[in-house]
C-alpha positions as CSV (number, residue, x, y, z in Angstrom):
1,M,-10.1,-48.1,-15.0
2,K,-11.4,-44.5,-14.2
3,K,-9.9,-41.4,-15.5
4,V,-10.2,-39.0,-12.2
5,F,-10.4,-35.3,-13.5
6,T,-8.4,-33.9,-10.4
7,S,-9.0,-30.2,-9.0
8,T,-5.5,-29.2,-10.3
9,H,-6.8,-29.7,-13.7
10,A,-9.7,-27.9,-12.8
11,Y,-8.3,-25.0,-11.3
12,W,-5.8,-24.1,-14.3
13,L,-8.3,-24.4,-16.8
14,T,-10.6,-22.1,-15.2
15,V,-7.8,-19.4,-14.5
16,I,-6.5,-19.6,-18.2
17,A,-10.2,-19.6,-19.4
18,L,-11.1,-16.3,-17.1
19,A,-8.0,-14.7,-18.1
20,S,-8.3,-15.0,-21.9
21,V,-11.5,-13.3,-22.3
22,N,-12.6,-9.8,-23.0
23,P,-9.3,-7.9,-22.0
24,A,-9.9,-4.7,-20.7
25,A,-8.4,-1.3,-22.7
26,A,-5.9,0.6,-20.8
27,D,-6.9,4.6,-20.4
28,E,-5.0,7.7,-19.5
29,T,-6.2,10.8,-17.4
30,L,-4.7,14.1,-16.9
31,I,-5.4,15.3,-13.2
32,E,-4.7,19.1,-12.2
33,A,-3.7,19.4,-8.5
34,S,-6.4,20.0,-6.1
35,R,-4.3,21.9,-3.1
36,D,-0.4,22.7,-2.7
37,N,1.4,24.7,-0.6
38,T,5.0,25.2,0.9
39,L,6.5,24.7,4.2
40,Y,9.1,27.1,5.0
41,E,11.3,26.1,7.9
42,S,11.1,28.0,11.0
43,T,10.6,27.1,14.6
44,A,7.5,29.0,15.2
45,G,5.8,27.3,12.2
46,T,4.3,30.7,11.3
47,L,4.9,30.9,7.5
48,S,2.9,29.6,4.7
49,N,1.9,30.1,0.9
50,G,-1.3,28.4,0.6
51,S,-2.5,30.6,-2.3
52,G,0.2,31.6,-3.7
53,D,1.8,31.2,-7.7
54,Y,4.7,29.2,-6.5
55,L,6.0,26.2,-4.7
56,F,9.4,25.8,-3.6
57,V,12.0,22.9,-2.6
58,G,15.4,22.8,-1.4
59,S,17.7,24.9,0.9
60,T,18.2,28.8,0.6
61,G,21.3,28.6,2.7
62,S,20.6,31.2,5.2
63,N,17.1,31.3,5.2
64,G,16.5,27.6,5.8
65,V,14.9,24.9,3.9
66,R,11.4,25.0,1.9
67,R,9.4,21.4,0.9
68,A,6.6,21.4,-1.3
69,V,3.1,19.6,-0.6
70,I,0.7,18.7,-3.5
71,A,-2.2,16.5,-3.5
72,F,-4.6,15.3,-6.3
73,D,-8.0,14.6,-4.4
74,D,-10.1,14.2,-7.5
75,L,-9.7,10.9,-8.6
76,S,-12.9,10.6,-10.0
77,T,-12.1,10.1,-13.9
78,I,-10.8,6.9,-12.8
79,P,-13.3,4.2,-12.7
80,A,-13.4,2.6,-9.0
81,G,-11.9,-0.8,-9.2
82,S,-9.2,0.1,-12.0
83,T,-5.9,-1.2,-12.0
84,I,-3.1,1.9,-12.2
85,D,-0.5,0.9,-14.7
86,S,1.4,4.1,-14.6
87,V,2.1,7.4,-13.1
88,R,3.6,10.5,-14.3
89,L,4.0,14.0,-12.6
90,H,4.6,17.1,-14.3
91,L,6.0,20.2,-13.0
92,Q,7.1,23.5,-14.2
93,L,10.4,24.8,-12.6
94,S,10.1,28.8,-12.9
95,R,13.1,30.2,-11.0
96,E,16.4,28.6,-9.7
97,V,19.4,29.9,-8.0
98,S,21.5,26.8,-7.6
99,S,22.9,24.2,-9.8
100,A,21.4,20.6,-10.4
101,T,19.7,19.0,-7.5
102,T,18.0,16.0,-7.1
103,L,14.3,16.4,-6.3
104,S,12.8,13.4,-4.3
105,V,8.9,12.9,-4.0
106,W,7.7,10.9,-1.0
107,R,4.4,9.9,0.0
108,L,2.7,11.8,2.7
109,V,1.1,10.1,5.9
110,S,-0.9,12.9,7.4
111,D,-3.6,15.3,6.1
112,W,-2.7,18.9,6.0
113,G,-4.3,22.0,4.8
114,E,-4.0,25.0,2.0
115,G,-5.2,28.3,3.3
116,T,-5.4,32.0,1.9
117,S,-1.8,32.9,2.8
118,D,0.0,34.6,-0.2
119,A,3.4,35.8,-0.4
120,E,4.5,38.9,-2.2
121,G,7.2,39.2,-4.7
122,Q,8.9,36.0,-5.6
123,E,7.3,34.3,-2.8
124,G,10.6,32.8,-1.5
125,A,10.3,34.1,2.0
126,G,6.7,32.8,2.3
127,A,3.8,35.0,4.0
128,P,2.1,34.9,7.4
129,A,0.1,31.7,7.8
130,A,-3.7,31.8,7.6
131,E,-6.3,29.4,9.0
132,D,-5.7,25.9,8.0
133,D,-2.2,26.4,6.4
134,A,0.3,23.7,6.3
135,T,3.3,25.0,7.9
136,W,6.7,23.6,9.1
137,I,5.1,23.0,12.3
138,H,1.5,22.5,11.8
139,T,-0.9,20.4,9.4
140,F,-3.5,23.0,9.7
141,Y,-2.4,26.2,11.2
142,D,-2.8,26.6,14.4
143,T,-4.8,23.9,15.7
144,Q,-3.2,20.6,14.3
145,S,0.4,19.7,14.2
146,W,3.0,17.3,12.3
147,L,4.1,14.2,14.1
148,S,7.7,15.4,12.7
149,A,8.3,19.0,12.1
150,G,8.8,19.7,8.5
151,G,6.1,17.0,7.6
152,D,5.2,13.3,7.9
153,F,6.0,11.1,5.1
154,M,7.1,7.6,3.9
155,A,10.6,6.8,4.8
156,A,11.5,5.7,1.4
157,A,11.2,8.2,-1.7
158,S,8.6,7.0,-4.1
159,A,10.2,8.9,-6.8
160,E,13.5,11.1,-8.0
161,L,14.6,13.2,-10.8
162,V,17.4,15.4,-11.4
163,V,16.5,19.2,-11.7
164,D,18.5,21.9,-13.1
165,A,17.6,24.9,-15.2
166,V,14.3,26.6,-15.8
167,G,11.8,24.1,-17.8
168,S,9.6,21.3,-18.0
169,Y,10.2,18.4,-15.9
170,T,8.6,15.0,-15.5
171,V,8.7,12.5,-12.7
172,E,8.5,9.2,-14.5
173,T,6.8,6.5,-13.3
174,T,8.1,4.0,-10.3
175,E,6.3,1.0,-8.9
176,A,6.0,3.3,-5.6
177,L,4.4,6.1,-7.6
178,V,1.8,3.2,-8.8
179,N,1.4,1.9,-5.5
180,D,0.8,5.4,-4.1
181,V,-2.1,6.3,-6.6
182,Q,-3.6,2.7,-6.3
183,E,-3.9,3.2,-2.4
184,W,-5.2,6.8,-3.0
185,L,-8.2,5.3,-5.4
186,D,-8.7,2.0,-3.4
187,N,-8.9,4.0,0.0
188,P,-9.6,7.8,-0.6
189,E,-9.3,8.6,3.1
190,M,-5.5,8.1,2.9
191,N,-4.9,10.2,-0.2
192,F,-2.9,13.2,1.2
193,G,-0.7,13.4,-1.6
194,W,3.1,13.9,-1.9
195,I,5.7,16.1,-0.3
196,L,8.7,17.1,-2.6
197,T,12.0,17.8,-1.2
198,A,15.3,18.9,-2.8
199,G,19.0,19.0,-1.4
200,E,18.9,20.2,2.2
201,S,22.4,21.6,2.7
202,G,24.0,24.6,1.1
203,T,22.2,26.5,-1.7
204,T,19.6,24.2,-4.0
205,A,16.6,25.9,-3.8
206,K,14.2,25.5,-6.8
207,R,10.8,27.2,-7.4
208,F,7.9,25.6,-9.4
209,N,4.6,26.9,-10.5
210,S,1.8,26.0,-8.0
211,R,-2.0,25.3,-9.3
212,E,-2.8,29.1,-8.6
213,N,-0.2,30.4,-11.0
214,P,-1.8,32.2,-13.6
215,N,-0.5,29.9,-16.4
216,S,-2.6,27.2,-15.0
217,A,-1.4,25.1,-17.8
218,M,1.7,25.0,-16.2
219,G,0.9,24.0,-12.8
220,P,1.4,20.4,-11.3
221,V,-0.5,17.8,-13.3
222,L,-0.9,13.9,-12.7
223,E,-0.8,12.0,-15.5
224,V,-2.2,8.4,-14.8
225,S,-2.9,5.3,-17.3
226,F,-5.1,2.8,-15.7
227,T,-7.1,-0.2,-16.9
228,A,-10.6,0.2,-16.0
229,P,-12.6,-2.9,-15.1
230,S,-14.9,-4.1,-18.0
231,E,-18.6,-3.7,-17.8
232,D,-18.5,-7.5,-18.5
233,D,-16.5,-8.3,-15.7
234,R,-17.5,-10.7,-13.0
235,D,-16.0,-11.5,-9.7
236,N,-16.1,-15.1,-10.4
237,N,-17.8,-15.9,-7.0
238,W,-19.3,-19.3,-8.7
239,S,-16.4,-20.2,-11.1
240,G,-14.6,-23.1,-9.9
241,L,-15.0,-26.9,-9.7
242,W,-18.0,-28.5,-7.8
243,Y,-18.3,-32.1,-6.7
244,D,-20.3,-34.6,-4.5
245,P,-18.4,-36.3,-2.2
246,T,-20.4,-39.4,-2.5
247,L,-19.9,-39.6,-6.4
248,N,-16.0,-40.6,-6.9
249,G,-14.3,-39.3,-10.0
250,E,-17.1,-37.2,-10.9
251,G,-18.1,-33.2,-10.7
252,Y,-18.6,-30.1,-12.5
253,L,-16.7,-27.0,-13.8
254,I,-18.5,-23.7,-14.0
255,Y,-16.9,-20.9,-15.8
256,D,-18.7,-17.4,-15.2
257,T,-17.7,-15.3,-18.4
258,P,-18.6,-12.1,-19.9
259,S,-20.5,-14.3,-22.6
260,G,-22.4,-16.2,-19.9
261,W,-22.0,-19.2,-17.7
262,V,-20.7,-22.3,-19.4
263,V,-20.9,-25.7,-17.3
264,Y,-18.8,-29.1,-17.9
265,F,-19.7,-32.2,-16.5
266,F,-17.0,-34.9,-15.9
267,G,-18.4,-38.1,-14.9
268,Y,-19.9,-41.6,-15.8
269,T,-22.8,-43.7,-16.9
270,P,-24.2,-46.4,-14.9
271,D,-22.3,-48.6,-17.0
272,Q,-19.1,-47.0,-16.2
273,E,-18.5,-45.3,-19.4
274,Q,-16.7,-41.7,-19.4
275,L,-19.3,-39.1,-20.1
276,W,-18.1,-35.9,-20.5
277,L,-20.8,-32.8,-21.3
278,I,-20.8,-29.0,-22.0
279,S,-23.5,-26.7,-21.6
280,E,-24.9,-24.0,-23.8
281,T,-23.9,-20.6,-23.1
282,K,-26.5,-18.8,-20.9
283,D,-26.3,-15.3,-19.1
284,I,-27.3,-16.1,-15.7
285,G,-25.6,-13.7,-14.1
286,D,-25.5,-13.5,-9.9
287,P,-27.7,-16.4,-8.9
288,V,-30.3,-15.7,-6.3
289,P,-30.2,-18.7,-3.6
290,G,-33.0,-21.2,-3.7
291,Q,-33.9,-20.4,-7.4
292,S,-33.5,-22.7,-10.2
293,Y,-31.6,-22.4,-13.4
294,S,-31.5,-24.5,-16.3
295,L,-28.9,-25.2,-19.2
296,Q,-29.1,-27.2,-22.1
297,M,-26.3,-30.3,-21.8
298,K,-24.4,-31.4,-25.1
299,V,-22.1,-34.2,-26.2
300,G,-19.8,-34.9,-28.6
301,T,-17.7,-37.9,-30.0
302,P,-15.4,-38.3,-27.0
303,G,-12.3,-36.0,-27.6
304,T,-9.3,-35.3,-25.4
305,F,-7.9,-32.3,-23.9
306,N,-5.6,-31.8,-26.9
307,D,-8.3,-32.6,-29.4
308,P,-11.7,-31.8,-28.3
309,T,-14.9,-32.3,-30.2
310,P,-15.9,-29.4,-32.5
311,P,-18.7,-27.2,-31.4
312,D,-20.6,-27.9,-34.7
313,Q,-20.3,-31.5,-33.7
314,L,-21.8,-31.5,-30.5
315,V,-25.6,-32.8,-30.2
316,D,-28.3,-32.1,-27.3
317,W,-27.9,-34.7,-24.6
318,G,-30.2,-33.5,-22.1
319,S,-30.5,-30.7,-19.3
320,L,-29.1,-29.3,-16.2
321,Q,-31.1,-27.9,-13.1
322,M,-28.7,-25.9,-10.6
323,N,-30.0,-24.3,-7.4
324,F,-27.5,-23.0,-5.1
325,D,-27.5,-22.5,-1.1
326,D,-24.6,-19.8,-1.6
327,C,-21.7,-19.6,-3.7
328,N,-19.9,-22.5,-2.3
329,K,-23.1,-24.9,-2.1
330,G,-25.7,-26.0,-4.3
331,F,-27.9,-28.8,-5.9
332,F,-27.4,-30.2,-9.5
333,V,-29.8,-32.4,-11.4
334,L,-28.4,-33.8,-14.7
335,E,-31.0,-35.5,-16.7
336,S,-31.5,-37.3,-20.0
337,T,-33.8,-39.8,-21.5
338,T,-31.3,-42.7,-20.2
339,L,-30.2,-41.0,-17.4
340,L,-30.7,-38.8,-13.8
341,K,-27.9,-37.6,-11.5
342,L,-28.7,-35.9,-8.3
343,S,-25.8,-34.0,-6.8
344,D,-25.4,-32.3,-3.5
345,G,-22.5,-30.1,-4.7
346,V,-20.0,-28.2,-3.0
347,K,-17.1,-26.3,-4.5
348,I,-13.6,-27.3,-3.6
349,V,-11.5,-24.9,-6.0
350,G,-12.6,-21.3,-6.8
351,V,-10.8,-18.5,-8.6
352,D,-8.2,-16.2,-7.4
353,D,-9.6,-12.7,-6.3
354,S,-13.0,-13.9,-5.9
355,L,-15.3,-12.6,-3.4
356,C,-16.7,-15.7,-2.3
357,V,-16.8,-16.1,1.7
358,D,-17.8,-19.7,3.2
359,E,-19.9,-18.4,6.2
């Protein structure tokens, strides 16, 4: 009776093999804020502090609410295609006039500006807004406005932290913070940063150092841990189970690994004897449609999935020629001194997250 090699077997073997090769290492980077500002509650929207030394959050009581906006536009130290693993936001609280309050970090959904306004003294009262400053009413003073006064941001906070006395504070990583930075990395046009708020009733105001603070080492800093794509990462467009619908119970299993291509053949001889072959490992890269690629095929004493033939006991069997129309269709020629098989192959199982699209 024939043993049928199913697509389910091929799928899991492919996933396991590709997941186990050359894991990438995590990296870390520290990123300084590229712009920041304070929104001072005002019906006229004429106050800002784009170039000031400080940022403000919370309520001053009689003088209204303050919210800080911070952006980290330059993520160039994180390679494109990286996976964000963790995010920490470092802040320096430099003045407080209230007891402990909860600082909330919200992802902004509208862009905003940092102008040249610079408040005097302790800066708590703000300064007249300059051109392109963010204010309570404006994203860019005085030509563009928030959809909602006080800033446009997500309905749920990305993180929270209780802040109290003067000192250094770190907003620890959350799933939402990671998602925020991942979105900014993948879609830079959506990187509008965060808005920081605190309790907005009573007296809760807190002051933090801005990026313009003379002690620049104590301004807002974003710490990101990420896993960069390996130089050997492949898109796995070609990996998967290939078969010829006219050849029952036979097929090819292609692994595109960092070390090169490995191709398995599962089928039968003309006498209906089991024939399992494995190719040499060869760096084919991304095949060019219409070009032929050759692999040496090897065979060993028939083994099993649990007890395969040791590599040093494999012997040359013949060759495999492959010519692809695209990453879903190809022509296979399997040849030895005693056998010739011609297959119009189609891929029936691929690898998750591959870029191959059947057009």
